[in-house]
PDB file of N, CA, C and O in Angstrom:
ATOM      1  N   MET A   1     -13.011  13.644   2.708  1.00  0.00           N
ATOM      2  CA  MET A   1     -12.262  13.532   2.322  1.00  0.00           C
ATOM      3  C   MET A   1     -12.359  11.821   3.137  1.00  0.00           C
ATOM      4  O   MET A   1     -12.987  11.732   4.192  1.00  0.00           O
ATOM      5  N   PRO A   2     -11.679  10.547   2.519  1.00  0.00           N
ATOM      6  CA  PRO A   2     -11.891   9.104   3.167  1.00  0.00           C
ATOM      7  C   PRO A   2     -10.821   9.149   4.413  1.00  0.00           C
ATOM      8  O   PRO A   2      -9.763   9.726   4.662  1.00  0.00           O
ATOM      9  N   SER A   3     -11.754   8.152   5.093  1.00  0.00           N
ATOM     10  CA  SER A   3     -10.985   7.660   6.945  1.00  0.00           C
ATOM     11  C   SER A   3     -10.508   6.577   6.124  1.00  0.00           C
ATOM     12  O   SER A   3     -11.330   5.991   5.420  1.00  0.00           O
ATOM     13  N   PHE A   4      -9.111   6.173   6.109  1.00  0.00           N
ATOM     14  CA  PHE A   4      -8.746   5.167   6.195  1.00  0.00           C
ATOM     15  C   PHE A   4      -8.434   4.846   7.101  1.00  0.00           C
ATOM     16  O   PHE A   4      -8.091   5.474   8.102  1.00  0.00           O
ATOM     17  N   ARG A   5      -8.531   3.356   6.806  1.00  0.00           N
ATOM     18  CA  ARG A   5      -7.763   2.449   8.275  1.00  0.00           C
ATOM     19  C   ARG A   5      -7.271   0.986   8.222  1.00  0.00           C
ATOM     20  O   ARG A   5      -7.469   0.400   7.157  1.00  0.00           O
ATOM     21  N   PHE A   6      -6.706   0.363   9.142  1.00  0.00           N
ATOM     22  CA  PHE A   6      -5.416  -0.381   9.266  1.00  0.00           C
ATOM     23  C   PHE A   6      -5.865  -1.588   9.836  1.00  0.00           C
ATOM     24  O   PHE A   6      -6.081  -1.539  11.047  1.00  0.00           O
ATOM     25  N   THR A   7      -6.234  -3.630   8.745  1.00  0.00           N
ATOM     26  CA  THR A   7      -5.461  -4.582   9.826  1.00  0.00           C
ATOM     27  C   THR A   7      -5.124  -4.441  10.781  1.00  0.00           C
ATOM     28  O   THR A   7      -4.469  -3.444  11.086  1.00  0.00           O
ATOM     29  N   PRO A   8      -5.549  -5.714  11.921  1.00  0.00           N
ATOM     30  CA  PRO A   8      -4.263  -5.876  12.665  1.00  0.00           C
ATOM     31  C   PRO A   8      -3.208  -6.575  12.512  1.00  0.00           C
ATOM     32  O   PRO A   8      -2.210  -6.569  13.231  1.00  0.00           O
ATOM     33  N   TYR A   9      -3.521  -7.546  11.030  1.00  0.00           N
ATOM     34  CA  TYR A   9      -2.146  -7.179  10.094  1.00  0.00           C
ATOM     35  C   TYR A   9      -0.658  -6.728  10.189  1.00  0.00           C
ATOM     36  O   TYR A   9       0.435  -7.166  10.550  1.00  0.00           O
ATOM     37  N   PHE A  10      -1.371  -5.322   9.528  1.00  0.00           N
ATOM     38  CA  PHE A  10      -0.442  -4.306   8.814  1.00  0.00           C
ATOM     39  C   PHE A  10       0.242  -3.842  10.069  1.00  0.00           C
ATOM     40  O   PHE A  10       1.425  -4.083  10.307  1.00  0.00           O
ATOM     41  N   GLU A  11      -0.555  -3.168  10.861  1.00  0.00           N
ATOM     42  CA  GLU A  11       0.454  -2.752  12.227  1.00  0.00           C
ATOM     43  C   GLU A  11       1.067  -3.579  12.881  1.00  0.00           C
ATOM     44  O   GLU A  11       2.192  -3.321  13.308  1.00  0.00           O
ATOM     45  N   GLN A  12       0.225  -5.217  13.190  1.00  0.00           N
ATOM     46  CA  GLN A  12       1.329  -5.978  14.013  1.00  0.00           C
ATOM     47  C   GLN A  12       1.997  -6.935  12.922  1.00  0.00           C
ATOM     48  O   GLN A  12       2.054  -8.084  13.362  1.00  0.00           O
ATOM     49  N   VAL A  13       2.412  -6.837  11.897  1.00  0.00           N
ATOM     50  CA  VAL A  13       3.494  -7.339  11.356  1.00  0.00           C
ATOM     51  C   VAL A  13       4.315  -7.280  10.708  1.00  0.00           C
ATOM     52  O   VAL A  13       5.355  -7.936  10.773  1.00  0.00           O
ATOM     53  N   VAL A  14       3.806  -5.906   9.396  1.00  0.00           N
ATOM     54  CA  VAL A  14       4.444  -5.217   8.361  1.00  0.00           C
ATOM     55  C   VAL A  14       4.541  -4.477   8.883  1.00  0.00           C
ATOM     56  O   VAL A  14       5.725  -4.157   8.773  1.00  0.00           O
ATOM     57  N   LEU A  15       3.963  -3.692   9.637  1.00  0.00           N
ATOM     58  CA  LEU A  15       5.278  -2.188  10.499  1.00  0.00           C
ATOM     59  C   LEU A  15       6.310  -3.214  11.253  1.00  0.00           C
ATOM     60  O   LEU A  15       7.387  -2.651  11.451  1.00  0.00           O
ATOM     61  N   ARG A  16       6.293  -3.915  11.499  1.00  0.00           N
ATOM     62  CA  ARG A  16       7.479  -4.581  12.861  1.00  0.00           C
ATOM     63  C   ARG A  16       8.834  -5.265  11.770  1.00  0.00           C
ATOM     64  O   ARG A  16      10.025  -5.457  12.016  1.00  0.00           O
ATOM     65  N   LYS A  17       7.805  -5.561  10.202  1.00  0.00           N
ATOM     66  CA  LYS A  17       9.061  -6.179   9.508  1.00  0.00           C
ATOM     67  C   LYS A  17       9.507  -5.148   8.533  1.00  0.00           C
ATOM     68  O   LYS A  17      10.577  -5.302   7.944  1.00  0.00           O
ATOM     69  N   ARG A  18       8.744  -4.089   8.320  1.00  0.00           N
ATOM     70  CA  ARG A  18       9.350  -3.115   7.628  1.00  0.00           C
ATOM     71  C   ARG A  18       9.535  -1.983   8.283  1.00  0.00           C
ATOM     72  O   ARG A  18       8.544  -1.417   8.744  1.00  0.00           O
ATOM     73  N   PRO A  19      10.707  -1.477   8.442  1.00  0.00           N
ATOM     74  CA  PRO A  19      10.289  -0.433   8.362  1.00  0.00           C
ATOM     75  C   PRO A  19      10.177   0.785   7.819  1.00  0.00           C
ATOM     76  O   PRO A  19       9.672   1.793   8.313  1.00  0.00           O
ATOM     77  N   TYR A  20      10.951   0.547   6.204  1.00  0.00           N
ATOM     78  CA  TYR A  20      10.584   1.907   5.273  1.00  0.00           C
ATOM     79  C   TYR A  20       9.223   2.342   5.129  1.00  0.00           C
ATOM     80  O   TYR A  20       9.091   3.500   4.735  1.00  0.00           O
ATOM     81  N   VAL A  21       7.644   1.340   5.474  1.00  0.00           N
ATOM     82  CA  VAL A  21       6.989   1.169   5.461  1.00  0.00           C
ATOM     83  C   VAL A  21       5.821   1.920   6.674  1.00  0.00           C
ATOM     84  O   VAL A  21       5.643   1.560   7.838  1.00  0.00           O
ATOM     85  N   ARG A  22       5.112   3.113   5.890  1.00  0.00           N
ATOM     86  CA  ARG A  22       4.688   4.304   6.485  1.00  0.00           C
ATOM     87  C   ARG A  22       3.330   4.226   6.488  1.00  0.00           C
ATOM     88  O   ARG A  22       2.654   3.716   5.594  1.00  0.00           O
ATOM     89  N   PRO A  23       2.798   4.889   7.809  1.00  0.00           N
ATOM     90  CA  PRO A  23       0.679   4.692   7.428  1.00  0.00           C
ATOM     91  C   PRO A  23       0.791   5.706   6.046  1.00  0.00           C
ATOM     92  O   PRO A  23       0.703   5.461   4.843  1.00  0.00           O
ATOM     93  N   GLU A  24       0.983   6.719   6.668  1.00  0.00           N
ATOM     94  CA  GLU A  24       1.040   7.695   6.075  1.00  0.00           C
ATOM     95  C   GLU A  24       1.741   8.217   4.616  1.00  0.00           C
ATOM     96  O   GLU A  24       1.782   8.967   3.641  1.00  0.00           O
ATOM     97  N   GLY A  25       2.153   7.305   5.267  1.00  0.00           N
ATOM     98  CA  GLY A  25       3.260   6.719   2.726  1.00  0.00           C
ATOM     99  C   GLY A  25       2.173   5.802   2.368  1.00  0.00           C
ATOM    100  O   GLY A  25       1.934   5.826   1.161  1.00  0.00           O
ATOM    101  N   CYS A  26       1.420   4.976   3.076  1.00  0.00           N
ATOM    102  CA  CYS A  26       0.446   4.412   2.654  1.00  0.00           C
ATOM    103  C   CYS A  26      -0.302   4.718   1.923  1.00  0.00           C
ATOM    104  O   CYS A  26      -0.274   4.317   0.760  1.00  0.00           O
ATOM    105  N   VAL A  27      -1.607   5.891   2.599  1.00  0.00           N
ATOM    106  CA  VAL A  27      -2.582   6.787   2.434  1.00  0.00           C
ATOM    107  C   VAL A  27      -1.747   7.446   1.197  1.00  0.00           C
ATOM    108  O   VAL A  27      -2.546   7.005   0.371  1.00  0.00           O
ATOM    109  N   ASP A  28      -1.022   7.977   0.578  1.00  0.00           N
ATOM    110  CA  ASP A  28      -0.013   8.817  -0.453  1.00  0.00           C
ATOM    111  C   ASP A  28      -0.528   8.256  -1.554  1.00  0.00           C
ATOM    112  O   ASP A  28      -1.322   8.668  -2.399  1.00  0.00           O
ATOM    113  N   ALA A  29       0.221   6.953  -1.365  1.00  0.00           N
ATOM    114  CA  ALA A  29       0.000   5.779  -2.321  1.00  0.00           C
ATOM    115  C   ALA A  29      -0.932   5.846  -2.767  1.00  0.00           C
ATOM    116  O   ALA A  29      -1.052   6.049  -3.975  1.00  0.00           O
ATOM    117  N   ILE A  30      -2.100   5.679  -1.825  1.00  0.00           N
ATOM    118  CA  ILE A  30      -3.229   5.312  -2.591  1.00  0.00           C
ATOM    119  C   ILE A  30      -4.350   6.341  -3.444  1.00  0.00           C
ATOM    120  O   ILE A  30      -5.152   6.079  -4.339  1.00  0.00           O
ATOM    121  N   GLU A  31      -3.959   7.833  -2.618  1.00  0.00           N
ATOM    122  CA  GLU A  31      -4.339   8.692  -3.469  1.00  0.00           C
ATOM    123  C   GLU A  31      -4.027   8.956  -4.624  1.00  0.00           C
ATOM    124  O   GLU A  31      -4.807   9.285  -5.517  1.00  0.00           O
ATOM    125  N   ASN A  32      -2.274   8.774  -4.745  1.00  0.00           N
ATOM    126  CA  ASN A  32      -1.757   9.287  -5.876  1.00  0.00           C
ATOM    127  C   ASN A  32      -0.923   8.009  -6.700  1.00  0.00           C
ATOM    128  O   ASN A  32       0.163   8.033  -7.279  1.00  0.00           O
ATOM    129  N   ALA A  33      -1.937   6.857  -6.489  1.00  0.00           N
ATOM    130  CA  ALA A  33      -1.353   5.971  -7.821  1.00  0.00           C
ATOM    131  C   ALA A  33      -1.428   5.672  -8.847  1.00  0.00           C
ATOM    132  O   ALA A  33      -2.210   5.982  -9.746  1.00  0.00           O
ATOM    133  N   VAL A  34      -0.618   5.045  -8.795  1.00  0.00           N
ATOM    134  CA  VAL A  34      -0.017   5.587 -10.765  1.00  0.00           C
ATOM    135  C   VAL A  34      -0.777   3.884 -11.713  1.00  0.00           C
ATOM    136  O   VAL A  34      -0.919   3.670 -12.917  1.00  0.00           O
ATOM    137  N   TYR A  35      -1.008   3.245 -10.833  1.00  0.00           N
ATOM    138  CA  TYR A  35      -1.516   2.056 -11.792  1.00  0.00           C
ATOM    139  C   TYR A  35      -2.565   1.388  -9.741  1.00  0.00           C
ATOM    140  O   TYR A  35      -2.068   1.315  -8.618  1.00  0.00           O
ATOM    141  N   SER A  36      -4.362   1.007 -10.335  1.00  0.00           N
ATOM    142  CA  SER A  36      -4.161  -0.887  -9.060  1.00  0.00           C
ATOM    143  C   SER A  36      -5.378  -1.017 -10.146  1.00  0.00           C
ATOM    144  O   SER A  36      -6.106  -0.581 -11.038  1.00  0.00           O
ATOM    145  N   GLU A  37      -4.886  -2.098  -9.175  1.00  0.00           N
ATOM    146  CA  GLU A  37      -6.138  -3.298 -10.108  1.00  0.00           C
ATOM    147  C   GLU A  37      -6.443  -4.173  -8.803  1.00  0.00           C
ATOM    148  O   GLU A  37      -5.774  -4.397  -7.794  1.00  0.00           O
ATOM    149  N   PRO A  38      -8.040  -4.686  -9.322  1.00  0.00           N
ATOM    150  CA  PRO A  38      -8.694  -6.073  -8.237  1.00  0.00           C
ATOM    151  C   PRO A  38      -7.475  -6.636  -7.738  1.00  0.00           C
ATOM    152  O   PRO A  38      -6.390  -6.178  -8.095  1.00  0.00           O
ATOM    153  N   GLN A  39      -7.579  -7.665  -6.880  1.00  0.00           N
ATOM    154  CA  GLN A  39      -7.219  -8.671  -6.373  1.00  0.00           C
ATOM    155  C   GLN A  39      -7.999  -9.750  -6.038  1.00  0.00           C
ATOM    156  O   GLN A  39      -9.161  -9.370  -6.183  1.00  0.00           O
ATOM    157  N   GLU A  40      -7.987 -10.897  -5.666  1.00  0.00           N
ATOM    158  CA  GLU A  40      -8.474 -12.283  -5.974  1.00  0.00           C
ATOM    159  C   GLU A  40      -8.917 -12.039  -3.705  1.00  0.00           C
ATOM    160  O   GLU A  40      -8.286 -11.170  -3.104  1.00  0.00           O
ATOM    161  N   ASN A  41      -9.380 -12.428  -3.361  1.00  0.00           N
ATOM    162  CA  ASN A  41      -9.872 -12.414  -2.233  1.00  0.00           C
ATOM    163  C   ASN A  41      -9.770 -11.581  -1.771  1.00  0.00           C
ATOM    164  O   ASN A  41      -9.043 -11.282  -0.823  1.00  0.00           O
ATOM    165  N   ASN A  42     -11.090 -10.518  -2.824  1.00  0.00           N
ATOM    166  CA  ASN A  42     -11.705  -9.133  -2.123  1.00  0.00           C
ATOM    167  C   ASN A  42     -10.538  -8.333  -2.070  1.00  0.00           C
ATOM    168  O   ASN A  42     -11.009  -7.399  -1.422  1.00  0.00           O
ATOM    169  N   ARG A  43      -9.240  -7.982  -2.297  1.00  0.00           N
ATOM    170  CA  ARG A  43      -8.795  -6.836  -1.814  1.00  0.00           C
ATOM    171  C   ARG A  43      -8.380  -6.114  -2.935  1.00  0.00           C
ATOM    172  O   ARG A  43      -9.248  -6.133  -3.808  1.00  0.00           O
ATOM    173  N   TRP A  44      -7.189  -5.365  -3.298  1.00  0.00           N
ATOM    174  CA  TRP A  44      -7.458  -4.203  -3.814  1.00  0.00           C
ATOM    175  C   TRP A  44      -5.446  -3.795  -3.982  1.00  0.00           C
ATOM    176  O   TRP A  44      -4.870  -3.472  -2.943  1.00  0.00           O
ATOM    177  N   ARG A  45      -4.836  -3.848  -4.969  1.00  0.00           N
ATOM    178  CA  ARG A  45      -3.628  -3.582  -5.057  1.00  0.00           C
ATOM    179  C   ARG A  45      -3.121  -2.200  -5.286  1.00  0.00           C
ATOM    180  O   ARG A  45      -4.013  -1.561  -5.844  1.00  0.00           O
ATOM    181  N   PHE A  46      -2.270  -1.616  -5.128  1.00  0.00           N
ATOM    182  CA  PHE A  46      -2.190  -0.297  -5.612  1.00  0.00           C
ATOM    183  C   PHE A  46      -0.843   0.097  -5.739  1.00  0.00           C
ATOM    184  O   PHE A  46      -0.096   0.199  -4.766  1.00  0.00           O
ATOM    185  N   TRP A  47      -0.438   0.365  -7.125  1.00  0.00           N
ATOM    186  CA  TRP A  47       1.564   1.134  -6.970  1.00  0.00           C
ATOM    187  C   TRP A  47       1.638   2.127  -6.365  1.00  0.00           C
ATOM    188  O   TRP A  47       0.503   2.599  -6.288  1.00  0.00           O
ATOM    189  N   ALA A  48       2.457   2.832  -5.798  1.00  0.00           N
ATOM    190  CA  ALA A  48       2.955   4.959  -6.210  1.00  0.00           C
ATOM    191  C   ALA A  48       4.139   4.563  -6.405  1.00  0.00           C
ATOM    192  O   ALA A  48       4.566   3.527  -5.897  1.00  0.00           O
ATOM    193  N   GLN A  49       5.015   5.522  -7.360  1.00  0.00           N
ATOM    194  CA  GLN A  49       6.494   5.690  -6.733  1.00  0.00           C
ATOM    195  C   GLN A  49       6.914   6.023  -5.981  1.00  0.00           C
ATOM    196  O   GLN A  49       6.117   6.916  -5.692  1.00  0.00           O
ATOM    197  N   ILE A  50       7.678   6.069  -5.244  1.00  0.00           N
ATOM    198  CA  ILE A  50       8.246   6.660  -3.770  1.00  0.00           C
ATOM    199  C   ILE A  50       9.274   7.654  -4.212  1.00  0.00           C
ATOM    200  O   ILE A  50      10.275   6.964  -4.406  1.00  0.00           O
ATOM    201  N   PRO A  51       9.537   8.762  -4.448  1.00  0.00           N
ATOM    202  CA  PRO A  51      10.694   9.733  -3.478  1.00  0.00           C
ATOM    203  C   PRO A  51      11.969   8.807  -2.817  1.00  0.00           C
ATOM    204  O   PRO A  51      13.014   8.275  -3.192  1.00  0.00           O
ATOM    205  N   GLU A  52      11.248   8.964  -1.706  1.00  0.00           N
ATOM    206  CA  GLU A  52      12.127   8.947  -0.606  1.00  0.00           C
ATOM    207  C   GLU A  52      12.278   6.930  -0.820  1.00  0.00           C
ATOM    208  O   GLU A  52      13.257   6.242  -0.531  1.00  0.00           O
ATOM    209  N   LEU A  53      11.783   6.758  -1.036  1.00  0.00           N
ATOM    210  CA  LEU A  53      12.239   4.979  -1.452  1.00  0.00           C
ATOM    211  C   LEU A  53      13.749   4.413  -3.191  1.00  0.00           C
ATOM    212  O   LEU A  53      14.202   3.501  -3.882  1.00  0.00           O
ATOM    213  N   GLY A  54      13.776   5.778  -2.907  1.00  0.00           N
ATOM    214  CA  GLY A  54      15.058   5.832  -4.174  1.00  0.00           C
ATOM    215  C   GLY A  54      13.804   5.705  -5.682  1.00  0.00           C
ATOM    216  O   GLY A  54      14.344   4.984  -6.522  1.00  0.00           O
ATOM    217  N   ASP A  55      12.519   6.142  -6.139  1.00  0.00           N
ATOM    218  CA  ASP A  55      12.179   6.681  -6.881  1.00  0.00           C
ATOM    219  C   ASP A  55      11.620   4.582  -6.961  1.00  0.00           C
ATOM    220  O   ASP A  55      11.147   3.975  -7.922  1.00  0.00           O
ATOM    221  N   ARG A  56      11.897   4.146  -5.792  1.00  0.00           N
ATOM    222  CA  ARG A  56      11.088   2.773  -6.445  1.00  0.00           C
ATOM    223  C   ARG A  56       9.220   2.568  -5.892  1.00  0.00           C
ATOM    224  O   ARG A  56       8.540   3.172  -5.062  1.00  0.00           O
ATOM    225  N   TYR A  57       8.920   1.384  -6.869  1.00  0.00           N
ATOM    226  CA  TYR A  57       6.883   1.612  -7.014  1.00  0.00           C
ATOM    227  C   TYR A  57       6.901   0.654  -5.280  1.00  0.00           C
ATOM    228  O   TYR A  57       7.326  -0.501  -5.294  1.00  0.00           O
ATOM    229  N   LEU A  58       6.440   1.240  -3.999  1.00  0.00           N
ATOM    230  CA  LEU A  58       5.420   0.498  -3.133  1.00  0.00           C
ATOM    231  C   LEU A  58       4.067  -0.359  -3.416  1.00  0.00           C
ATOM    232  O   LEU A  58       3.167   0.254  -3.989  1.00  0.00           O
ATOM    233  N   ARG A  59       3.884  -1.443  -3.140  1.00  0.00           N
ATOM    234  CA  ARG A  59       2.611  -1.778  -3.587  1.00  0.00           C
ATOM    235  C   ARG A  59       1.809  -1.872  -2.041  1.00  0.00           C
ATOM    236  O   ARG A  59       2.031  -2.833  -1.305  1.00  0.00           O
ATOM    237  N   VAL A  60       1.151  -1.105  -1.765  1.00  0.00           N
ATOM    238  CA  VAL A  60      -0.754  -1.684  -1.099  1.00  0.00           C
ATOM    239  C   VAL A  60      -1.526  -1.819  -1.190  1.00  0.00           C
ATOM    240  O   VAL A  60      -2.466  -1.298  -1.790  1.00  0.00           O
ATOM    241  N   VAL A  61      -1.295  -2.941  -0.336  1.00  0.00           N
ATOM    242  CA  VAL A  61      -2.812  -4.186  -0.533  1.00  0.00           C
ATOM    243  C   VAL A  61      -4.118  -3.499   0.084  1.00  0.00           C
ATOM    244  O   VAL A  61      -4.045  -2.940   1.179  1.00  0.00           O
ATOM    245  N   THR A  62      -4.981  -3.537  -0.438  1.00  0.00           N
ATOM    246  CA  THR A  62      -6.462  -2.897   0.863  1.00  0.00           C
ATOM    247  C   THR A  62      -7.425  -4.045   0.541  1.00  0.00           C
ATOM    248  O   THR A  62      -7.303  -4.894  -0.342  1.00  0.00           O
ATOM    249  N   LEU A  63      -8.544  -3.877   1.561  1.00  0.00           N
ATOM    250  CA  LEU A  63      -9.701  -5.092   1.403  1.00  0.00           C
ATOM    251  C   LEU A  63     -10.223  -4.408   0.688  1.00  0.00           C
ATOM    252  O   LEU A  63      -9.979  -3.229   0.431  1.00  0.00           O
ATOM    253  N   ASP A  64     -11.339  -5.373   0.120  1.00  0.00           N
ATOM    254  CA  ASP A  64     -12.655  -3.995  -1.109  1.00  0.00           C
ATOM    255  C   ASP A  64     -12.940  -2.803  -1.015  1.00  0.00           C
ATOM    256  O   ASP A  64     -12.924  -2.025  -1.969  1.00  0.00           O
ATOM    257  N   ASP A  65     -13.291  -2.454   0.361  1.00  0.00           N
ATOM    258  CA  ASP A  65     -13.753  -0.995   0.222  1.00  0.00           C
ATOM    259  C   ASP A  65     -12.468   0.377  -0.193  1.00  0.00           C
ATOM    260  O   ASP A  65     -12.543   1.573  -0.476  1.00  0.00           O
ATOM    261  N   LYS A  66     -11.291  -0.688  -0.016  1.00  0.00           N
ATOM    262  CA  LYS A  66     -10.527   0.576  -0.524  1.00  0.00           C
ATOM    263  C   LYS A  66      -9.646   1.334   0.586  1.00  0.00           C
ATOM    264  O   LYS A  66      -8.498   1.738   0.400  1.00  0.00           O
ATOM    265  N   LEU A  67     -10.357   1.451   1.725  1.00  0.00           N
ATOM    266  CA  LEU A  67      -9.608   1.993   2.735  1.00  0.00           C
ATOM    267  C   LEU A  67      -9.106   1.754   3.871  1.00  0.00           C
ATOM    268  O   LEU A  67      -8.642   2.597   4.638  1.00  0.00           O
ATOM    269  N   THR A  68      -9.175   0.510   4.053  1.00  0.00           N
ATOM    270  CA  THR A  68      -8.592  -0.665   4.838  1.00  0.00           C
ATOM    271  C   THR A  68      -7.306  -0.911   4.431  1.00  0.00           C
ATOM    272  O   THR A  68      -7.325  -1.455   3.327  1.00  0.00           O
ATOM    273  N   ILE A  69      -5.908  -0.700   4.962  1.00  0.00           N
ATOM    274  CA  ILE A  69      -4.864  -1.084   4.293  1.00  0.00           C
ATOM    275  C   ILE A  69      -4.519  -2.248   4.995  1.00  0.00           C
ATOM    276  O   ILE A  69      -4.192  -2.250   6.181  1.00  0.00           O
ATOM    277  N   HIS A  70      -4.601  -3.419   4.143  1.00  0.00           N
ATOM    278  CA  HIS A  70      -3.538  -4.847   4.499  1.00  0.00           C
ATOM    279  C   HIS A  70      -2.279  -4.572   4.725  1.00  0.00           C
ATOM    280  O   HIS A  70      -1.743  -4.539   5.833  1.00  0.00           O
ATOM    281  N   ASN A  71      -1.690  -4.332   3.504  1.00  0.00           N
ATOM    282  CA  ASN A  71      -0.561  -5.216   3.791  1.00  0.00           C
ATOM    283  C   ASN A  71       0.098  -4.218   2.488  1.00  0.00           C
ATOM    284  O   ASN A  71      -0.615  -4.183   1.484  1.00  0.00           O
ATOM    285  N   ALA A  72       1.813  -3.155   2.420  1.00  0.00           N
ATOM    286  CA  ALA A  72       2.160  -2.882   1.702  1.00  0.00           C
ATOM    287  C   ALA A  72       4.554  -3.461   1.134  1.00  0.00           C
ATOM    288  O   ALA A  72       5.398  -3.631   2.014  1.00  0.00           O
ATOM    289  N   PHE A  73       4.719  -3.524   0.314  1.00  0.00           N
ATOM    290  CA  PHE A  73       6.121  -3.605  -0.037  1.00  0.00           C
ATOM    291  C   PHE A  73       6.122  -3.294  -0.779  1.00  0.00           C
ATOM    292  O   PHE A  73       5.169  -3.168  -1.548  1.00  0.00           O
ATOM    293  N   LEU A  74       7.938  -2.822  -1.018  1.00  0.00           N
ATOM    294  CA  LEU A  74       8.156  -2.637  -2.094  1.00  0.00           C
ATOM    295  C   LEU A  74       8.190  -3.663  -3.402  1.00  0.00           C
ATOM    296  O   LEU A  74       8.710  -4.749  -3.141  1.00  0.00           O
ATOM    297  N   ASP A  75       7.612  -3.457  -5.083  1.00  0.00           N
ATOM    298  CA  ASP A  75       6.524  -4.653  -5.286  1.00  0.00           C
ATOM    299  C   ASP A  75       8.659  -4.057  -6.794  1.00  0.00           C
ATOM    300  O   ASP A  75       8.687  -3.277  -7.745  1.00  0.00           O
ATOM    301  N   ARG A  76       9.551  -4.705  -6.343  1.00  0.00           N
ATOM    302  CA  ARG A  76      10.696  -4.924  -7.734  1.00  0.00           C
ATOM    303  C   ARG A  76      10.285  -5.062  -9.215  1.00  0.00           C
ATOM    304  O   ARG A  76      10.760  -4.781 -10.315  1.00  0.00           O
ATOM    305  N   GLY A  77       8.912  -5.760  -8.593  1.00  0.00           N
ATOM    306  CA  GLY A  77       8.883  -6.599 -10.446  1.00  0.00           C
ATOM    307  C   GLY A  77       8.246  -5.832 -10.748  1.00  0.00           C
ATOM    308  O   GLY A  77       8.838  -5.673 -11.815  1.00  0.00           O
ATOM    309  N   PHE A  78       6.861  -4.543 -10.825  1.00  0.00           N
ATOM    310  CA  PHE A  78       6.036  -3.715 -11.000  1.00  0.00           C
ATOM    311  C   PHE A  78       6.912  -2.704 -12.085  1.00  0.00           C
ATOM    312  O   PHE A  78       7.898  -1.993 -11.894  1.00  0.00           O
ATOM    313  N   ARG A  79       5.972  -3.013 -13.484  1.00  0.00           N
ATOM    314  CA  ARG A  79       7.175  -1.126 -14.415  1.00  0.00           C
ATOM    315  C   ARG A  79       5.262  -1.224 -15.173  1.00  0.00           C
ATOM    316  O   ARG A  79       4.407  -1.990 -15.617  1.00  0.00           O
ATOM    317  N   PRO A  80       5.537   0.033 -14.884  1.00  0.00           N
ATOM    318  CA  PRO A  80       4.168   1.196 -15.045  1.00  0.00           C
ATOM    319  C   PRO A  80       4.230   0.970 -16.590  1.00  0.00           C
ATOM    320  O   PRO A  80       3.446   1.562 -17.332  1.00  0.00           O
TER     321      PRO A  80
END
């Protein structure tokens, strides 16, 4: 089982600004992503549909290792 970590930005900014984001929900989103792709600046994007959030899609951004979670937010424009 992978050992997920969180950047200081995630812990200090994302969790404070977005109360709907939960660290365990981000891990679940990565592990059950419906789509993922590389992003510029050595990062990865993962999308997962979250029933608790009205079946909207949560985008989770990790560092290049795919284990260090950096950002997460509802992606209103994502279409699978």
